[in-house]
C-alpha positions, -999 to 999 in steps of 0.1 A, spaced: -427 -292 -550 -397 -305 -573 -360 -300 -579 -356 -297 -608 -318 -293 -609 -289 -298 -588 -256 -284 -596 -221 -292 -570 -194 -273 -572 -167 -298 -547 -143 -276 -527 -105 -290 -525 -94 -274 -494 -74 -295 -474 -84 -294 -438 -116 -276 -441 -147 -291 -432 -165 -272 -461 -165 -300 -489 -190 -285 -517 -213 -256 -527 -245 -264 -540 -274 -248 -562 -309 -261 -565 -333 -250 -589 -372 -257 -577 -397 -263 -605 -380 -250 -627 -387 -210 -620 -364 -205 -584 -328 -212 -577 -311 -210 -545 -272 -207 -546 -246 -210 -518 -260 -242 -502 -230 -253 -486 -222 -292 -477 -202 -297 -447 -186 -326 -431 -199 -328 -394 -191 -357 -369 -220 -374 -380 -218 -372 -413 -226 -350 -441 -256 -325 -435 -261 -288 -454 -264 -256 -442 -285 -229 -462 -273 -196 -473 -266 -168 -445 -251 -138 -441 -237 -119 -414 -251 -93 -391 -237 -67 -376 -238 -86 -338 -218 -114 -360 -244 -138 -360 -251 -159 -391 -288 -155 -402 -302 -175 -432 -315 -160 -458 -335 -186 -474 -348 -219 -456 -372 -247 -457 -402 -242 -431 -406 -276 -423 -385 -308 -415 -401 -327 -444 -387 -296 -470 -352 -296 -456 -349 -335 -454 -359 -332 -490 -333 -307 -498 -308 -321 -478 -311 -358 -497 -313 -344 -530 -280 -322 -525 -264 -354 -508 -271 -375 -536 -260 -352 -560 -226 -344 -542 -220 -383 -538 -223 -385 -575 -199 -356 -581 -175 -373 -561 -178 -405 -578 -172 -385 -612 -141 -367 -599 -123 -397 -586 
């Protein structure tokens, strides 16, 4: 699997833990939108696209099946996020 494109939209809300929203393209043929970049107590992390269920819980719509893939996606998105932040400065 190759991530062939990462697009970052910086979120400029004061006092928000949500810092950006990303879209990734996999192998030039599959896109996942609305991956959130969130600032946590131990640094930035990603949250996969989700929807709210009838009982108020959030369930991922799309997500990696294993840790290796999640880490790969996270690394690529956070790298693009840092580049986007530098470009804005």
